[in-house]
MARLOKE-166181 format. One record per residue (C-alpha): residue number from 1; residue in one letter; chain; x, y, z. Coordinates in steps of 0.001 Angstrom, whole numbers. Each point is the difference from the previous one (the first is absolute). Layout:
residues N
<NUM,"A","A",<X,Y,Z>>
...
This chain:
residues 313
<1,"X","A",<-302187,38076,170757>>
<2,"X","A",<-108,-1232,-3640>>
<3,"X","A",<2074,885,-3110>>
<4,"X","A",<807,-1605,-3381>>
<5,"X","A",<3146,-1310,-1483>>
<6,"X","A",<506,-983,-3616>>
<7,"X","A",<2606,-2102,-1898>>
<8,"X","A",<484,-539,-3686>>
<9,"X","A",<2177,-2831,-1236>>
<10,"X","A",<1702,658,-3390>>
<11,"X","A",<252,-3650,-918>>
<12,"X","A",<1364,-1747,-3059>>
<13,"X","A",<-3364,-1043,-1166>>
<14,"X","A",<-2525,2294,1600>>
<15,"X","A",<-444,2999,2205>>
<16,"X","A",<-1734,-667,3294>>
<17,"X","A",<-1540,2313,2451>>
<18,"X","A",<-939,-539,3711>>
<19,"X","A",<-1705,2453,2139>>
<20,"X","A",<-408,-723,3703>>
<21,"X","A",<-1717,1622,2951>>
<22,"X","A",<2253,491,3010>>
<23,"X","A",<-1617,-325,3367>>
<24,"X","A",<2508,895,2756>>
<25,"X","A",<449,-2958,2373>>
<26,"X","A",<-2169,-2305,-2263>>
<27,"X","A",<2294,-331,-3096>>
<28,"X","A",<-967,402,-3620>>
<29,"X","A",<-2961,-1003,-2040>>
<30,"X","A",<37,-309,-3870>>
<31,"X","A",<-2460,2411,-1513>>
<32,"X","A",<666,-231,-3753>>
<33,"X","A",<1926,-1836,-2582>>
<34,"X","A",<734,947,-3618>>
<35,"X","A",<1920,-1684,-2662>>
<36,"X","A",<1199,1336,-3470>>
<37,"X","A",<1740,-2337,-2467>>
<38,"X","A",<2837,1795,-1620>>
<39,"X","A",<2585,-2647,-653>>
<40,"X","A",<2986,2181,999>>
<41,"X","A",<2504,-2926,-505>>
<42,"X","A",<-1210,-603,-3565>>
<43,"X","A",<3004,-936,-2219>>
<44,"X","A",<2514,947,2783>>
<45,"X","A",<3320,-1812,-204>>
<46,"X","A",<2382,-114,3001>>
<47,"X","A",<1781,3283,126>>
<48,"X","A",<-2055,1314,-2938>>
<49,"X","A",<-2320,2942,-174>>
<50,"X","A",<-3736,241,589>>
<51,"X","A",<-1931,231,-3222>>
<52,"X","A",<-1602,3324,-755>>
<53,"X","A",<-3563,-1402,-233>>
<54,"X","A",<318,-1721,3388>>
<55,"X","A",<1384,3093,1627>>
<56,"X","A",<-2940,2183,-1329>>
<57,"X","A",<-2619,-2601,1053>>
<58,"X","A",<1355,-184,3413>>
<59,"X","A",<355,3741,465>>
<60,"X","A",<-3643,367,-1230>>
<61,"X","A",<-1168,-2606,2386>>
<62,"X","A",<1925,1443,2850>>
<63,"X","A",<-1723,3376,-644>>
<64,"X","A",<-3437,-1716,187>>
<65,"X","A",<845,-1699,3260>>
<66,"X","A",<1441,3307,1468>>
<67,"X","A",<-3326,1624,-823>>
<68,"X","A",<-1737,-2716,2048>>
<69,"X","A",<2270,864,3001>>
<70,"X","A",<-751,3698,-311>>
<71,"X","A",<-3651,-463,-428>>
<72,"X","A",<-113,-2088,3219>>
<73,"X","A",<2109,2536,1870>>
<74,"X","A",<2790,-2516,933>>
<75,"X","A",<2260,1767,2435>>
<76,"X","A",<3190,-2205,-333>>
<77,"X","A",<986,-1922,-2989>>
<78,"X","A",<2957,-1698,-1681>>
<79,"X","A",<720,-1209,-3594>>
<80,"X","A",<2254,-3065,-80>>
<81,"X","A",<1646,-1522,-3073>>
<82,"X","A",<1229,-3541,-175>>
<83,"X","A",<2056,-2435,-2196>>
<84,"X","A",<-616,1532,-3518>>
<85,"X","A",<1264,3429,1158>>
<86,"X","A",<2808,-1552,1949>>
<87,"X","A",<1173,-1910,-3005>>
<88,"X","A",<-364,2684,-2715>>
<89,"X","A",<2951,2191,-891>>
<90,"X","A",<-2309,2953,-100>>
<91,"X","A",<-1916,-820,3184>>
<92,"X","A",<1184,3096,1773>>
<93,"X","A",<-1127,2216,-2856>>
<94,"X","A",<-3446,-1678,63>>
<95,"X","A",<-104,564,3814>>
<96,"X","A",<675,3664,-523>>
<97,"X","A",<-2871,135,-2562>>
<98,"X","A",<-2353,-1667,2596>>
<99,"X","A",<1153,2329,2814>>
<100,"X","A",<-797,3058,-2290>>
<101,"X","A",<-3695,-830,118>>
<102,"X","A",<-354,-1468,3473>>
<103,"X","A",<-601,2050,3161>>
<104,"X","A",<1264,-3047,1974>>
<105,"X","A",<3507,-1323,258>>
<106,"X","A",<1029,-2369,-2801>>
<107,"X","A",<2625,-2661,784>>
<108,"X","A",<1543,-3227,-1493>>
<109,"X","A",<-44,-2995,2331>>
<110,"X","A",<2925,-2249,206>>
<111,"X","A",<-710,-3711,-449>>
<112,"X","A",<454,-766,3695>>
<113,"X","A",<-2314,2908,1003>>
<114,"X","A",<-2588,-1276,-2528>>
<115,"X","A",<268,-3479,1579>>
<116,"X","A",<-252,1277,3603>>
<117,"X","A",<-3091,2194,-614>>
<118,"X","A",<-1722,-2870,-1797>>
<119,"X","A",<764,-2334,2821>>
<120,"X","A",<-1213,2250,2827>>
<121,"X","A",<-2948,1235,-1998>>
<122,"X","A",<-1247,-3354,-948>>
<123,"X","A",<158,-1369,3642>>
<124,"X","A",<-1740,3081,1424>>
<125,"X","A",<-2707,-167,-2665>>
<126,"X","A",<-684,-3668,656>>
<127,"X","A",<-82,723,3879>>
<128,"X","A",<-2393,2898,-589>>
<129,"X","A",<-2396,-2216,-1875>>
<130,"X","A",<94,-2512,2780>>
<131,"X","A",<2195,-2480,-1798>>
<132,"X","A",<2794,-1212,2228>>
<133,"X","A",<3278,-620,-1822>>
<134,"X","A",<1783,-1660,2846>>
<135,"X","A",<2484,2799,764>>
<136,"X","A",<2866,1471,-1951>>
<137,"X","A",<2495,-2796,294>>
<138,"X","A",<-2512,-2590,-1213>>
<139,"X","A",<-633,1938,-3316>>
<140,"X","A",<1632,381,-3341>>
<141,"X","A",<-1560,2486,-2405>>
<142,"X","A",<325,-153,-3791>>
<143,"X","A",<-862,3185,-1911>>
<144,"X","A",<-121,-831,-3723>>
<145,"X","A",<-29,3331,-1808>>
<146,"X","A",<381,1202,-3599>>
<147,"X","A",<3681,60,-75>>
<148,"X","A",<1393,-1721,3051>>
<149,"X","A",<-1016,-2474,2866>>
<150,"X","A",<933,772,3631>>
<151,"X","A",<165,-2585,2671>>
<152,"X","A",<-80,1023,3721>>
<153,"X","A",<301,-1813,3235>>
<154,"X","A",<1455,221,3504>>
<155,"X","A",<2655,-2411,1339>>
<156,"X","A",<1373,150,3585>>
<157,"X","A",<-1640,3467,361>>
<158,"X","A",<1664,1413,-3052>>
<159,"X","A",<-1808,1178,-3168>>
<160,"X","A",<1080,-1933,-3036>>
<161,"X","A",<-836,579,-3744>>
<162,"X","A",<863,-921,-3552>>
<163,"X","A",<-964,1685,-3283>>
<164,"X","A",<-308,-1898,-3299>>
<165,"X","A",<6,1632,-3402>>
<166,"X","A",<-3094,-1971,-827>>
<167,"X","A",<-3376,1894,-409>>
<168,"X","A",<-3054,-711,-2215>>
<169,"X","A",<849,2695,-2522>>
<170,"X","A",<3607,-734,-372>>
<171,"X","A",<-457,-3706,-175>>
<172,"X","A",<-2653,252,-2613>>
<173,"X","A",<2086,2183,-2223>>
<174,"X","A",<3073,-2218,527>>
<175,"X","A",<-1381,-3499,-361>>
<176,"X","A",<-3511,-127,-1193>>
<177,"X","A",<132,2154,-3263>>
<178,"X","A",<-750,-1279,-2546>>
<179,"X","A",<-694,-3524,1167>>
<180,"X","A",<-1315,-377,3737>>
<181,"X","A",<-51,-3839,-85>>
<182,"X","A",<3671,-174,-1359>>
<183,"X","A",<1271,2460,2608>>
<184,"X","A",<-1796,-1472,3053>>
<185,"X","A",<2779,-2193,1120>>
<186,"X","A",<2636,2493,-637>>
<187,"X","A",<-1863,2476,2063>>
<188,"X","A",<-314,-2461,2946>>
<189,"X","A",<3608,-1035,-227>>
<190,"X","A",<1117,3719,12>>
<191,"X","A",<-2062,500,3303>>
<192,"X","A",<1610,-3097,1500>>
<193,"X","A",<3526,1091,-826>>
<194,"X","A",<-662,3574,1341>>
<195,"X","A",<-1297,-1527,3345>>
<196,"X","A",<3173,-2126,167>>
<197,"X","A",<2172,3067,-648>>
<198,"X","A",<-1882,2353,2457>>
<199,"X","A",<-818,-2546,2698>>
<200,"X","A",<3155,-2126,3>>
<201,"X","A",<-1925,-3215,-937>>
<202,"X","A",<-859,-558,3754>>
<203,"X","A",<-3762,761,532>>
<204,"X","A",<-734,-2458,2705>>
<205,"X","A",<-816,2812,2397>>
<206,"X","A",<-2473,1598,-2449>>
<207,"X","A",<-1577,-3354,-767>>
<208,"X","A",<-1143,-213,3673>>
<209,"X","A",<-1648,3347,84>>
<210,"X","A",<-3448,1156,-709>>
<211,"X","A",<-11,1368,-3571>>
<212,"X","A",<-1820,3470,-714>>
<213,"X","A",<-396,1145,-3573>>
<214,"X","A",<-314,3683,-1259>>
<215,"X","A",<-327,1623,-3283>>
<216,"X","A",<-2276,-50,-3045>>
<217,"X","A",<620,-3421,-1219>>
<218,"X","A",<-753,-1524,3465>>
<219,"X","A",<-3263,1984,570>>
<220,"X","A",<-1078,-704,-3604>>
<221,"X","A",<413,-3676,397>>
<222,"X","A",<-1867,153,3292>>
<223,"X","A",<-2862,1584,-1689>>
<224,"X","A",<37,-2495,-2972>>
<225,"X","A",<-41,-2921,2383>>
<226,"X","A",<-3136,1350,1693>>
<227,"X","A",<-1681,689,-3348>>
<228,"X","A",<-407,3794,691>>
<229,"X","A",<-1368,2050,-2899>>
<230,"X","A",<781,3111,1930>>
<231,"X","A",<3101,538,2147>>
<232,"X","A",<-1002,-105,3612>>
<233,"X","A",<2968,667,2365>>
<234,"X","A",<-2099,-1138,3021>>
<235,"X","A",<-107,-3467,-1569>>
<236,"X","A",<3589,35,-1328>>
<237,"X","A",<1713,1283,3188>>
<238,"X","A",<962,-3015,2208>>
<239,"X","A",<-977,-2598,-2675>>
<240,"X","A",<2055,-3281,75>>
<241,"X","A",<1367,-561,-3407>>
<242,"X","A",<1330,-3564,-553>>
<243,"X","A",<2878,-1021,-2242>>
<244,"X","A",<-2384,-2571,-1710>>
<245,"X","A",<-2344,2840,-876>>
<246,"X","A",<2841,2162,-1362>>
<247,"X","A",<1183,-3091,-2159>>
<248,"X","A",<-3517,-416,-1360>>
<249,"X","A",<-338,3588,-991>>
<250,"X","A",<3451,-57,-1579>>
<251,"X","A",<-1252,-2715,-2224>>
<252,"X","A",<-3199,1903,-826>>
<253,"X","A",<1768,3334,-649>>
<254,"X","A",<2634,-1566,-2272>>
<255,"X","A",<-2732,-1784,-1933>>
<256,"X","A",<-1991,3073,-693>>
<257,"X","A",<247,2860,-2494>>
<258,"X","A",<422,3744,1061>>
<259,"X","A",<-3634,663,-674>>
<260,"X","A",<-1050,-2996,2091>>
<261,"X","A",<2242,1111,2873>>
<262,"X","A",<-1679,3475,-206>>
<263,"X","A",<-3430,-1578,297>>
<264,"X","A",<1322,-2042,2964>>
<265,"X","A",<1358,3052,1689>>
<266,"X","A",<-3180,2102,-369>>
<267,"X","A",<1027,1862,3156>>
<268,"X","A",<3506,877,-1218>>
<269,"X","A",<240,-685,-3894>>
<270,"X","A",<3120,2185,-127>>
<271,"X","A",<1956,-2668,1777>>
<272,"X","A",<-873,-2582,-2714>>
<273,"X","A",<3317,249,-1740>>
<274,"X","A",<2130,-434,3096>>
<275,"X","A",<-1955,-2359,2143>>
<276,"X","A",<1645,-3048,-1666>>
<277,"X","A",<3478,1166,1029>>
<278,"X","A",<-1088,821,3503>>
<279,"X","A",<-1683,-3267,616>>
<280,"X","A",<2802,-2071,-1392>>
<281,"X","A",<2463,1921,2256>>
<282,"X","A",<-2228,-427,3041>>
<283,"X","A",<-239,-3779,-625>>
<284,"X","A",<3755,-317,-389>>
<285,"X","A",<577,1933,3344>>
<286,"X","A",<-2563,-2213,1867>>
<287,"X","A",<1683,-3147,-1451>>
<288,"X","A",<3426,1209,914>>
<289,"X","A",<-978,811,3537>>
<290,"X","A",<-2060,-3110,311>>
<291,"X","A",<-3014,2085,979>>
<292,"X","A",<-3356,-1552,-418>>
<293,"X","A",<-2129,3110,593>>
<294,"X","A",<344,3698,606>>
<295,"X","A",<-2126,2570,1811>>
<296,"X","A",<-918,2909,-2153>>
<297,"X","A",<376,3622,1094>>
<298,"X","A",<-1612,2887,-1860>>
<299,"X","A",<2203,2342,1815>>
<300,"X","A",<3851,218,371>>
<301,"X","A",<2383,2852,-1053>>
<302,"X","A",<-2741,2573,33>>
<303,"X","A",<-1352,-828,3360>>
<304,"X","A",<3497,-179,1495>>
<305,"X","A",<919,3477,-1328>>
<306,"X","A",<-3370,1417,1109>>
<307,"X","A",<551,-1339,3541>>
<308,"X","A",<3424,1559,139>>
<309,"X","A",<-1346,3350,-1406>>
<310,"X","A",<-2794,-62,2626>>
<311,"X","A",<2463,-446,2910>>
<312,"X","A",<2371,2785,-1230>>
<313,"X","A",<-235,3500,1603>>
């Protein structure tokens, strides 16, 4: 017996939709992905309010994605909000607005839940694609988003996680405006200090694990390294991205104008203004953890939530 489940992520930079087919006894299979850039976290200060333009863009984008779920007759769905809504003082008000137009439950994920679903979703998606990750205790995932970055791993059979207030949108606004080159080292220093604070400075356990990367910065860089003119998830998912390649692209991106970056990112020109910050943060993370490469996963949070939804009564 088959059914469909759908998940929408109300992210800090974009709205993402995943629809999966559920085959009882055979797991879930992704059927459709959609992405709408709304930049919900634009201009958001810690404890501040979401800006009106970002709220309206996001609600309009949510409406379009909900129409897709209805048109495809998705039986079970959920809308999940992450760090921008968690941090905003009016986040609950925004959730009520979203719930008013959604026939599916709308919820805000705590940072630990976001980390967990990203972890299990990425590992399951890699396994489904025939890419062995070496088992849960051998892997550390890094989900670099628009407003925050989550690290997830297992140690002695217990799930561990850490969340940094370091995402591509927030870092771009804080350090790279108006001068990206002058703010580069400040940005990387901030990321290193936050890792010291949140991880206690002892990352020897994580340095020995296989590194798996999630999020728009990671998948965009994997596409750039391969010279893709159109985004092809089948070529990005499972790709091995080296620290040397990230470093090379950091140099290229920080040496280019916004218009040049738009041309480079022909498959995602809307990311041209934040790809510098995301790339610099990713390189700082890989240097801090002494990781020479990372395995890229196109799936994470959405796949983890869809798997749970599929298994629920």
